[in-house]
N, C-alpha and C positions, 0 to 999 in steps of 0.2 A: 125178481123182486127180492130185496133184502129181507131176511127172516126177522121176526119180531124181536128176538133177543139181540141180534146184531144191530138192529135199528135202534133199540133202546140204548145200547152202548155207544153207538155212533152219535146220537143226539146229545147224550149226557157229556161225552167227551168234547164235542164241538162247542156246546154251550159253555163248558168250562173254559175252553180256549178263548172264547169271546169275552168272558168275564175277566180273565186275566189281562186281556188286551185293554178293556175298559179301565181296569184298576191301574195299569201302567200309564195310560195315555190320556185319560180324561181330565186329570188335575183335580178330581173330586176326592173327598174323604168323608168318613163318618156316614151320617144318615143319608146325605145326598148321594154318595157313592153306592150305598146299598139300594136306594130307590132306583137309581139308573141301571144298576145291575139287574135287579128284579125285572124291570120293565123290558129291557132289551133281551134278556135270556128267555123271558116268557114269549116275546114276539117271535124269536128265532125258532124255539121248539114248536110253538103252535103253527107257525108257518110251514115248517117241514112236515109236520104231521098232516096238515091239510093237503100237501102235495102227495105224501107217501101212503097215508091211510085215510082217505077222505070220508069213508063210511063209518069210521070209528068215532065215538064220543070222547070228549076230554074233560077231566076235572083238574084244574090248576089253581094253586093258591092265589095267583096274581090275575085271574080272570073271573068274570062273572060266571056263577054256577048255573049252567043250562040243565034243568031238571029232566030234560029229555034223556039224559044219560041213565036214568033209573030204569028205563025200558030197553036200553041199548045192549046188545050181546057182548060188546067189547068197549072198554073205557080205559084211556090212558090216564094215569094219575101222576101229576107233575108237580115238583117243587123246583122252580127255576133257580132259586138260590136258598139252600137250606143253611141257615146260619147267617142271615143278612147282616147282623151286627158284627160278627166276626169277619165277614167279607169286607165290611166297611172299615175295619181297623187296619189301616195301611199307611205306610210311609215309603217313599222311594227307596228301593232296595230291600224291602222287607215288609212283613205283615203276618197276620195270623194264618195258619194253615188248616184250622179245624172248621172248615165250611165245605159244602157239597153241592152237587146237582143231582136230583132224583128223577128218574124216569121209570115208570112201572106200567104194566098192562094187566088189566083185570078182565076176566072172562066170566060171563054169567053161568057157564057150565063148570068151570074149574078153579074159579078164584084167581089168585095172582098167577100169571103164566109167563111173565117176563119181568126183569127188573135190572136196572143199572144204577150204581152210585159212583159218580165221579168225584175225586178229591183233586181238583185242578191244581192247587198249590203244591201238591206232591207229585203231580204228573201221573196219576194212576186212576183207572176205572175198573170197578168190580162188577161182574155179571153173575146172574143166577145160573151158574153152570158148575161143572165139577173140576174146573181147572185148578191147579195148585196155586195157593196164595203165596206170593213172594213177600219177604220182609221189606219194609220201606221205613227209613228213618224219619223222625220228625213229627209223628202224630201224638204220641204220648209225651207228656211234658217232663217226666223224670224217669230214670232208669228203673228197671224191674228190681224189686227187693227180694224176690223169691216167694212172696205170699200172693194169694189171689187178689185180683184187682176188680173193683166195681166202679164203673165210669157212670157219672151222673151229670146232670145239667149244672153248669157253673152258676146260673142265675136262679134256677128253680129246682134245687135238689129235693127229692122226696123226703118226707119227715122220717121215714124208716130206713134211710140210706145207711146210717151208721150201724143200725141193727142188722141189716142184711150183711154188711161187711163183717161184723162181729160173728154172725152165724157161720160165715164162710172162713173164719180165722183169716181175714183179709184186710184190705185198706180201700178207702174211697179216693177216686181220682176225678176231680171236676174237669169237664171239657166243654167245647163248644157244641156244634150242631149235632142233631140226631144221627145223621149220616156218618159223621166222623166218629161218634161214639160207637155205633153199631159196627163200623168197619174195624175199629180197634179190637173188638171181640172176634170178628172174622179173622183178623190177622194174628191173633194170639197175644196182642199187647195188653189185653184185659180179658177177664173171664166172664163178666156179666155187665149188662147195661140195664139199669132200672130207672123207670121214669113214672111220675104220677102228678106232674104239675100242669097238665094240659097239653094236648097235641091235636092235630087233625090228620085225616087220612093221608095227605101228601107228605106228612112228616115221617111216616113209618112204612108206607107201602113198598117202596123200592129197597130200603134197607132190609125189611123182612123177607122179601123175595130172595135177596142175595144170601142173607144169613141162613135161611132154611136150606137153600141149595148146598151150603157148606157144612150142614149137619148140626146146626145150632137149634136150640129150642126157642120158640117165639110164641108169645101169648100175652094176655092181659094179666094184671097183677092178682086177679082172683082165680087164675088158671084157665079161664075161658078163651076160646079162639079169637083172633083178630079178624073181623069181618069188614069188607070194603064195599064201596059204592052204595052207601046208605044215603037216605034223604038228609039226615043230619050227619054232617062229615066230622063232627067232634068225636075223637077217639083218644081220650085223655091219658091213658096209661099203657105201659109197655114193659115187657121183660124180654131180653135176648140174652141167652146164656149158653155155656157149655152144658150138655145134657146131664152131666154128673152133678151139677149144682142146682138143677131144677127143683127138686123136692125141698132142699133147705131154704132156697129163696122163697118159694111159694108159701112155706110154712109161716114166714114173716109177712110177706106182702098180702096174702089173703086176709090176714088179721088187720092189716092197715087199710084194706078195701072194705072192711066191715063184714068179712066172711067168717 
Protein backbone atom coordinates (compact mmCIF):
# COMPACT_ATOMS: atom_id res chain seq x y z
CA UNK A 1 0.00 0.00 0.00
CA UNK A 2 1.23 3.51 -0.79
CA UNK A 3 2.13 5.37 2.41
CA UNK A 4 0.08 8.40 3.37
CA UNK A 5 2.63 11.06 2.45
CA UNK A 6 3.31 9.52 -0.95
CA UNK A 7 -0.43 9.17 -1.57
CA UNK A 8 -1.02 12.83 -0.70
CA UNK A 9 1.67 13.83 -3.18
CA UNK A 10 0.41 11.50 -5.86
CA UNK A 11 -3.16 12.79 -5.56
CA UNK A 12 -2.18 16.47 -5.53
CA UNK A 13 0.09 16.02 -8.54
CA UNK A 14 -2.41 13.99 -10.55
CA UNK A 15 -5.26 16.40 -9.77
CA UNK A 16 -3.01 19.23 -10.89
CA UNK A 17 -2.31 17.50 -14.19
CA UNK A 18 -6.05 17.03 -14.68
CA UNK A 19 -6.63 20.71 -13.99
CA UNK A 20 -4.00 21.73 -16.52
CA UNK A 21 -5.66 19.52 -19.14
CA UNK A 22 -9.07 21.05 -18.39
CA UNK A 23 -7.55 24.51 -18.65
CA UNK A 24 -6.02 23.74 -22.06
CA UNK A 25 -8.79 21.74 -23.65
CA UNK A 26 -12.18 22.75 -22.22
CA UNK A 27 -12.47 26.09 -23.99
CA UNK A 28 -13.71 27.60 -20.72
CA UNK A 29 -12.36 30.69 -18.97
CA UNK A 30 -13.05 32.71 -15.87
CA UNK A 31 -15.71 31.59 -13.41
CA UNK A 32 -16.91 28.70 -15.60
CA UNK A 33 -13.38 27.29 -15.86
CA UNK A 34 -12.93 27.61 -12.11
CA UNK A 35 -16.18 25.81 -11.39
CA UNK A 36 -15.37 22.98 -13.80
CA UNK A 37 -11.89 22.59 -12.34
CA UNK A 38 -13.19 22.54 -8.77
CA UNK A 39 -15.81 19.91 -9.60
CA UNK A 40 -13.62 17.53 -11.54
CA UNK A 41 -10.59 17.80 -9.26
CA UNK A 42 -12.83 17.13 -6.25
CA UNK A 43 -14.40 14.10 -7.94
CA UNK A 44 -10.99 12.74 -8.86
CA UNK A 45 -9.42 13.11 -5.41
CA UNK A 46 -12.45 11.80 -3.53
CA UNK A 47 -12.76 8.87 -5.93
CA UNK A 48 -9.13 7.88 -5.38
CA UNK A 49 -9.43 8.22 -1.60
CA UNK A 50 -12.52 6.00 -1.64
CA UNK A 51 -10.39 3.35 -3.34
CA UNK A 52 -7.14 3.82 -1.42
CA UNK A 53 -8.38 4.81 2.07
CA UNK A 54 -12.03 3.74 2.32
CA UNK A 55 -12.03 3.82 6.13
CA UNK A 56 -10.88 7.45 6.35
CA UNK A 57 -13.16 10.49 6.50
CA UNK A 58 -12.80 13.44 4.13
CA UNK A 59 -13.33 17.18 4.50
CA UNK A 60 -13.30 18.94 1.13
CA UNK A 61 -14.15 22.50 0.21
CA UNK A 62 -16.24 21.28 -2.72
CA UNK A 63 -18.25 18.53 -1.01
CA UNK A 64 -20.91 18.44 1.68
CA UNK A 65 -19.43 18.29 5.17
CA UNK A 66 -20.15 14.89 6.70
CA UNK A 67 -19.96 15.59 10.43
CA UNK A 68 -19.10 11.97 11.11
CA UNK A 69 -15.52 13.15 10.50
CA UNK A 70 -15.61 14.66 14.00
CA UNK A 71 -15.37 11.20 15.55
CA UNK A 72 -13.11 9.72 12.86
CA UNK A 73 -9.51 8.85 13.77
CA UNK A 74 -8.22 10.07 10.38
CA UNK A 75 -9.54 12.83 8.12
CA UNK A 76 -8.23 13.95 4.72
CA UNK A 77 -8.54 17.74 4.33
CA UNK A 78 -8.76 18.72 0.67
CA UNK A 79 -8.82 21.87 -1.42
CA UNK A 80 -9.27 20.67 -5.01
CA UNK A 81 -8.34 24.08 -6.45
CA UNK A 82 -6.82 26.60 -4.09
CA UNK A 83 -7.10 29.91 -5.89
CA UNK A 84 -10.04 29.22 -8.19
CA UNK A 85 -10.02 32.77 -9.51
CA UNK A 86 -6.33 32.56 -10.41
CA UNK A 87 -6.86 29.16 -12.03
CA UNK A 88 -9.68 30.59 -14.13
CA UNK A 89 -7.48 33.44 -15.37
CA UNK A 90 -6.28 31.77 -18.54
CA UNK A 91 -5.61 32.46 -22.16
CA UNK A 92 -4.21 29.93 -24.67
CA UNK A 93 -0.48 29.78 -24.16
CA UNK A 94 -0.51 31.41 -20.76
CA UNK A 95 -2.23 32.09 -17.47
CA UNK A 96 -1.60 32.74 -13.82
CA UNK A 97 0.60 30.29 -11.97
CA UNK A 98 -0.30 31.20 -8.37
CA UNK A 99 -2.91 28.51 -7.72
CA UNK A 100 -2.55 25.12 -6.06
CA UNK A 101 -4.00 21.76 -5.06
CA UNK A 102 -3.99 20.86 -1.34
CA UNK A 103 -4.13 17.35 0.11
CA UNK A 104 -3.56 16.88 3.85
CA UNK A 105 -4.20 14.11 6.36
CA UNK A 106 -5.19 14.79 9.98
CA UNK A 107 -4.96 12.28 12.81
CA UNK A 108 -6.88 12.43 16.08
CA UNK A 109 -3.69 11.41 17.90
CA UNK A 110 -1.10 13.59 16.16
CA UNK A 111 -2.80 16.38 14.22
CA UNK A 112 -1.52 16.90 10.68
CA UNK A 113 0.50 13.83 9.69
CA UNK A 114 0.83 14.25 5.92
CA UNK A 115 0.51 17.06 3.45
CA UNK A 116 1.13 17.91 -0.18
CA UNK A 117 0.82 21.18 -2.08
CA UNK A 118 0.97 20.98 -5.86
CA UNK A 119 1.66 24.07 -7.96
CA UNK A 120 0.64 22.52 -11.27
CA UNK A 121 1.41 25.49 -13.53
CA UNK A 122 4.99 25.40 -12.23
CA UNK A 123 5.26 21.61 -12.43
CA UNK A 124 6.18 21.08 -8.79
CA UNK A 125 4.66 19.37 -5.72
CA UNK A 126 5.90 19.90 -2.16
CA UNK A 127 5.57 17.28 0.58
CA UNK A 128 5.87 17.48 4.36
CA UNK A 129 9.29 15.84 4.38
CA UNK A 130 12.91 16.88 4.80
CA UNK A 131 13.79 16.92 1.12
CA UNK A 132 15.75 19.88 -0.22
CA UNK A 133 13.59 22.56 -1.82
CA UNK A 134 14.83 23.41 -5.29
CA UNK A 135 14.32 26.92 -6.72
CA UNK A 136 11.65 27.33 -9.39
CA UNK A 137 11.15 30.45 -11.45
CA UNK A 138 7.81 32.14 -11.85
CA UNK A 139 6.12 32.25 -8.46
CA UNK A 140 7.11 35.70 -7.24
CA UNK A 141 6.12 38.48 -9.59
CA UNK A 142 9.24 40.60 -9.26
CA UNK A 143 12.92 40.03 -8.44
CA UNK A 144 14.25 40.06 -4.91
CA UNK A 145 15.37 43.49 -3.71
CA UNK A 146 17.44 42.20 -0.82
CA UNK A 147 14.89 43.08 1.89
CA UNK A 148 12.49 40.70 3.65
CA UNK A 149 9.27 39.95 1.81
CA UNK A 150 5.80 39.53 3.30
CA UNK A 151 3.33 37.84 0.94
CA UNK A 152 -0.35 38.65 1.39
CA UNK A 153 -3.64 38.11 -0.39
CA UNK A 154 -4.01 40.24 -3.48
CA UNK A 155 -7.75 40.64 -2.84
CA UNK A 156 -7.95 40.61 0.97
CA UNK A 157 -4.65 41.81 2.48
CA UNK A 158 -4.73 42.14 6.27
CA UNK A 159 -4.99 45.67 7.65
CA UNK A 160 -1.66 45.25 9.42
CA UNK A 161 0.30 44.04 6.36
CA UNK A 162 2.24 47.26 5.92
CA UNK A 163 2.95 47.43 9.64
CA UNK A 164 4.31 43.87 9.63
CA UNK A 165 6.54 44.67 6.66
CA UNK A 166 7.79 47.84 8.34
CA UNK A 167 8.59 45.94 11.54
CA UNK A 168 10.63 43.50 9.44
CA UNK A 169 12.22 46.33 7.45
CA UNK A 170 10.75 44.63 4.41
CA UNK A 171 8.16 44.93 1.65
CA UNK A 172 4.68 43.59 0.91
CA UNK A 173 4.10 41.34 -2.12
CA UNK A 174 0.47 40.53 -3.10
CA UNK A 175 -0.08 37.05 -4.57
CA UNK A 176 -2.83 34.56 -5.34
CA UNK A 177 -3.69 31.38 -3.50
CA UNK A 178 -2.77 30.43 0.06
CA UNK A 179 -0.75 27.47 -1.18
CA UNK A 180 1.23 29.62 -3.59
CA UNK A 181 2.01 32.17 -0.87
CA UNK A 182 3.00 29.51 1.66
CA UNK A 183 5.26 27.79 -0.84
CA UNK A 184 6.90 31.12 -1.67
CA UNK A 185 8.07 31.14 1.96
CA UNK A 186 9.05 27.46 1.82
CA UNK A 187 11.18 28.16 -1.24
CA UNK A 188 12.80 31.29 0.15
CA UNK A 189 11.19 33.74 -2.29
CA UNK A 190 9.44 35.33 0.69
CA UNK A 191 10.11 35.41 4.41
CA UNK A 192 6.56 35.51 5.80
CA UNK A 193 2.96 34.98 4.82
CA UNK A 194 0.33 36.74 6.92
CA UNK A 195 -3.42 36.50 6.48
CA UNK A 196 -6.44 37.75 8.40
CA UNK A 197 -9.17 38.08 5.80
CA UNK A 198 -10.95 34.78 6.38
CA UNK A 199 -10.01 31.21 5.48
CA UNK A 200 -11.16 27.66 6.16
CA UNK A 201 -9.29 24.57 7.26
CA UNK A 202 -8.72 23.35 3.69
CA UNK A 203 -6.97 26.62 2.81
CA UNK A 204 -4.13 26.09 5.28
CA UNK A 205 -3.92 22.41 6.33
CA UNK A 206 -1.64 21.12 3.56
CA UNK A 207 0.49 24.28 3.34
CA UNK A 208 1.01 24.23 7.11
CA UNK A 209 2.00 20.55 7.09
CA UNK A 210 4.61 21.25 4.41
CA UNK A 211 5.84 24.49 5.97
CA UNK A 212 6.33 22.95 9.41
CA UNK A 213 8.30 20.09 7.90
CA UNK A 214 10.61 22.64 6.28
CA UNK A 215 11.31 24.32 9.63
CA UNK A 216 8.97 27.32 9.37
CA UNK A 217 6.86 28.70 12.20
CA UNK A 218 3.11 28.33 11.67
CA UNK A 219 0.29 29.61 13.84
CA UNK A 220 -2.55 32.05 14.22
CA UNK A 221 -2.04 35.81 14.37
CA UNK A 222 -2.48 35.80 18.16
CA UNK A 223 0.29 33.20 18.48
CA UNK A 224 -2.05 30.29 19.24
CA UNK A 225 -1.75 26.97 17.37
CA UNK A 226 -3.70 26.04 14.27
CA UNK A 227 -6.19 23.28 15.16
CA UNK A 228 -7.90 21.16 12.51
CA UNK A 229 -10.99 18.96 12.15
CA UNK A 230 -13.24 21.29 14.14
CA UNK A 231 -17.01 21.31 13.86
CA UNK A 232 -16.77 24.87 12.53
CA UNK A 233 -14.18 24.75 9.74
CA UNK A 234 -13.66 28.53 9.70
CA UNK A 235 -9.99 29.23 10.48
CA UNK A 236 -9.69 32.87 9.46
CA UNK A 237 -6.08 33.88 10.10
CA UNK A 238 -2.59 32.52 9.60
CA UNK A 239 1.11 33.28 9.91
CA UNK A 240 3.81 31.22 8.19
CA UNK A 241 7.29 32.65 8.59
CA UNK A 242 10.97 32.03 9.08
CA UNK A 243 11.50 31.40 12.80
CA UNK A 244 13.72 34.45 13.26
CA UNK A 245 10.81 36.73 12.27
CA UNK A 246 8.20 35.13 14.53
CA UNK A 247 8.53 37.47 17.50
CA UNK A 248 8.53 40.69 15.50
CA UNK A 249 5.54 39.57 13.41
CA UNK A 250 3.47 38.44 16.39
CA UNK A 251 4.18 41.70 18.17
CA UNK A 252 2.21 43.38 15.38
CA UNK A 253 -0.40 40.72 14.62
CA UNK A 254 -1.44 39.99 18.21
CA UNK A 255 -2.36 43.66 18.55
CA UNK A 256 -4.31 43.37 15.29
CA UNK A 257 -6.10 40.32 16.69
CA UNK A 258 -7.11 42.27 19.78
CA UNK A 259 -4.48 40.59 21.95
